[in-house]
N, C-alpha and C positions, 0 to 999 in steps of 0.2 A: 252477255247471254250467248252461249254457243251450243250448237248441236253437232253430234258426232255420228257419222254413218260409216260402216265398214263394209267393203265388198271383198269377197275372196273367191278364187276359182273353185269349181265344183269337184275337181278331181285331185286325188292325192291327199295325204294327211296334212293337218295344219302345221305340224312341226316340220315336215319336209318342205312345205311351201315357204315357211318363214326362213328356214335355213338357206334355201336355194334362191329365193327371189326377194325376200325382204318385203317392205311395205312402203308405198308412196303416200306421203301425207300432204293433203291439199287444203290450204286455207282458202275458203270461198265465201264470197258475200252471201248473205242470207237469201237474197232473191233467187239464188241458183239452186236452192235445196231440192226442189222437185226435178228440175231439168238435169242436174248433175247426178241425181240418183239413177236416172235412166241412162245417161251418158256413161257413168262409171261402170255400170253393168256391161254395157257394150264393149268398153275398153278392156275390162278384165277378161271377157270372153275371148277377145282377139289376142291378148298378150300374156294372159295368166299372171299379170301384175296385180297384186292386191292393193286396194286403195282405201285410205281413210280420209274422210272429209271432216273438216272443222268449219262449221258455218257460223257466221256472226256479222256484226257491223263492220264495214270496210275499215274505218279508222281504228277500231279496236284490234282487228287482225294485223293491220300495219304496225301498230304499236307493239304487238306481241312479237312480230318478226324482228323489229329493232331490239327487242329485249332477249333475243336468242331462242325463240320458240322453234322447235324442230320441224319446220315445214319444208317441203320440197318445191311446191308451186304456190303462187299467190294469184287467185282469180278475183279481181276487184270489181266493185260496182262503178268505178270511175277510172279515168286515166291518171289523174293527178297523183294518187297515192302510189301507184306503181312507178311513175316517173320520179317521184321524190325518193323512194327507196332505191331506185337505180342510181340516182345522183349520189346518194350516200354510200353506195357500194353494197347494199343488202339484196339487190336484184342483179342477176348476172347480166352484164352488158350485152345488148344485141338480142335478148330473148323477149323483150317487151313486144306485145302485139295486141291490137284491138280485135276482140273476138265476137263482140255482139253490141247491139244498140237496144236498150230496154224501152218499154212503153209503160206509161203511168196511167192508172185507172182509178176511178172511185168505185169501191166495192160495197155492195149492200147485201149482207148475209140473208138467208131465207127468212129468218125470224125477225128481221129488222122491220120496224114500223115506218122507217123513212124510205120512201121510194122517190128518187129524183131522176130527172131526165136531162138536167143541165147543171153545170158546175155552179152557176149562180144560186141555185136552190140550196146549197149548203148553208147559206145565210138565213134560211127560213127557220121559224120557231120549232117546226117539227123535227129538225135535226138538232140534237142537244149535245152529242159527243162525237168528235171526229178523231180517229186514231191516225197518227203520223209518226213515222220513225224519226228519231232525233236528227234534225238537219245538220248539226255540227259533226256527226259521225257517220251518217247514212246518206249517200247520194240521192236515193229516191225520196227521202225526207226533205232534202234540200230542194229537189225539183218540185215537190209538192208545194212548199212555201213559195217558190218562185212563181208557180202557176197561179196560186191564190193572190199573190201581190199583183201579178200582171192583169188579172181580172178585177182588181180593186176590191177584193173580198177580205183581205187579211185582217183588217181591223175589226170586221164584223165577226169573223169566225175564230180568231185567235183565242177568245175566252172559252171556246168549246173544245179546243185541241187537247187530246190526251197523248203525251209523248211516249213512244215505245223505244226500247233499246235497239231494235232492228225491225225490218219489214215483216219478218215472221211473227214477231211479238205483236206488231200492229194488227196483223190478221187475226191473231188469237184474241185480242181485245174485242174486235168486232164480232167474231164467232161466238164468244162467250156472253155477249150482250153488254159488255162494259163500254162499248161505243156503238153508235148507230151505223156508222160507215167507216171505212178505212181507205186511205190513199195508198195504193199498193202497186207493185210491178204486175203487169199482165201475166207474167210467167207463173205466179203463185196460184192463180185461179184454176179451179177444176170445174168441168161441165156439171151443171145441175146444182151447184152450190151458190145459190143467190143470183144476183144480177150485177151488172156493172155498166158504167159509161166511160168512154175513153177521154182522157184529158188531151186537148190539142197539143201536139208536140211543139208547136211554135211558142207556147206559153212559158216554156222553161228551156234551159240549156240542154243540148242533146245528152242523153244518158249513155255515153260511150263507155264500154266496159273493157278493161285491159287485163292481161295476164302476163306473168313472167316467172322464170325459174329463180328460186331463192338461192342466193350466192353460196350460202353455207350448206346446201343440199349435198348429201353423200350419194344421192341416186340421180345424178344429172342426166344420164342416158334415158332412164325411165321418165324423168320429168320432161325432157325434150319430146319424147314419144307421146306423152299425154297432150302436150300443147299442139303437136302436129295433128293428132286426132281431133282435138277441139276445133282446129282451123280447117280441117278437111271437109270435103263435100258432105260426107256422112254426118260429121259432127255438126255442121251448120244446118243441115236439114232437120236434125233432131232439135236444135235450139229454136229453129223457126216454128216447129210444132208446139213449142211452149210459149209462143208469143213474142219471141225476140226477132229483131231484124238482123240482117247479116253484118258481120264485122268488116272493118276496112282492110283487114290483113288475112283474108281467106286464102288458104294455101291451095295450090293445085297439085300438091304431092300426094302420093298414095298413102292410105291410112296404114298404121302399123299392123 
């Protein structure tokens, strides 16, 4: 399951822009859909480079890159998939960078009858369905399972788990009433839309998120510019506003 978002500059005809600038295609983990929508608009305003995002589960996107999908940048929800693609020659060597650390939360939509204050309450009878992204393809799903195991809850809650293809779909399951709660990235939540509790970061492996330029990209200059913007002070402040913590490779260079 993937979502596509296109950003284009506001001046000039579409044909002129396509001919002169082309389009930068970014494969991005589903947890980035809200934050990258805002970041993409900022980047396009500054560079006039048109962006197209393909959002999905990290493992699915990595598989598409190996199969020749025409992406220019890969923004993963973990480090491992970018490292593996770099080792295989699908990510340009030296472009890999950790741009953010994600936070995991338990989200209760406004219409949910389940109101919990502690992770342990997920085992209570009033919680009947728990939406989690598939842990084998989605790093936030893997972190959710790790946290539940660390608290000794997994055996009790596993029968309640509804698996989603990615975190965006997990959020949809809860929002539509097909789950009482969802374990999600903090970045997907919007003010006034239900409530949440934060999962202790120490209960799961750090959710370090890495990015890299796809080796087959025909727009490497623009791809490098996007990553510089992502790592810049402005880009990092924007990510922080969506609930991310700063990445380990924050650049001190000027934004494009």
